[in-house]
C-alpha positions in Angstrom: -22.9 59.9 -62.6 -25.2 58.5 -64.1 -27.0 59.0 -67.0 -23.8 61.4 -67.9 -21.8 58.6 -70.3 -22.1 59.5 -73.2 -19.5 56.3 -75.2 -17.7 53.5 -73.5 -14.9 51.5 -75.0 -13.6 48.9 -73.8 -10.5 46.9 -74.1 -6.2 46.9 -73.9 -5.8 48.4 -76.9 -7.4 51.3 -77.4 -8.3 53.7 -79.6 -8.4 50.3 -82.4 -8.4 47.1 -80.8 -11.4 48.3 -78.5 -15.3 47.7 -78.4 -17.4 51.5 -78.4 -20.7 51.7 -77.4 -21.7 54.6 -77.5 -25.8 56.1 -76.2 -28.1 56.8 -79.6 -25.6 54.4 -81.9 -28.3 51.7 -83.6 -28.1 48.5 -84.1 -29.7 45.2 -85.0 -29.8 42.0 -83.0 -31.4 39.3 -84.8 -32.6 41.3 -87.1 -34.7 43.3 -84.8 -33.6 47.0 -84.7 -32.5 48.6 -80.9 -30.8 51.4 -80.0 -28.1 52.6 -76.9 -29.9 54.3 -75.0 -28.3 54.7 -71.6 -24.4 53.2 -70.0 -24.7 53.5 -66.5 -21.8 53.2 -63.4 -23.5 50.7 -60.9 -23.1 52.5 -57.5 -23.8 49.4 -56.0 -20.8 47.5 -57.4 -18.8 51.0 -57.1 -19.4 51.0 -53.1 -17.7 47.6 -53.2 -14.9 48.8 -54.5 -15.9 47.5 -58.4 -16.4 49.4 -61.5 -19.1 47.4 -63.1 -20.8 49.2 -66.3 -25.1 48.6 -67.3 -25.4 49.3 -71.3 -29.0 49.5 -72.1 -30.8 49.1 -75.4 -34.4 49.6 -76.0 -37.2 49.6 -79.2 -40.6 50.1 -79.8 -41.0 47.0 -77.6 -39.3 48.8 -73.8 -36.0 49.2 -72.6 -33.7 46.0 -71.3 -30.1 45.6 -70.1 -28.3 44.5 -72.8 -24.6 44.4 -71.3 -22.3 44.1 -68.5 -18.7 45.2 -68.7 -17.2 44.3 -65.4 -13.3 43.3 -65.1 -12.2 44.9 -68.5 -9.9 48.1 -69.4 -12.7 51.1 -69.9 -12.3 54.1 -71.3 -15.5 56.7 -71.1 -16.1 60.2 -72.5 -19.2 61.5 -70.8 -21.2 64.0 -72.0 -20.7 67.5 -72.2 -22.8 71.0 -72.4 -21.6 74.1 -72.2 -25.0 75.8 -72.0 
């Protein structure tokens, strides 16, 4: 499943009361531009019975783990490619 998540919505009141994180979305943190590059289900935590999602961002200087979603309600949108 790694690399196939396109968007994750986090929170209880979907769709309006949640935070949305989408691969490809640009944002600024402390005035520095970043792009969300990956949303990955942590396979190690899944083997322990926990669904933990890691969100990675990048810019010209590299790629870093930005957020970890653990123990919160989520709605996942997967990449769909019919070709």
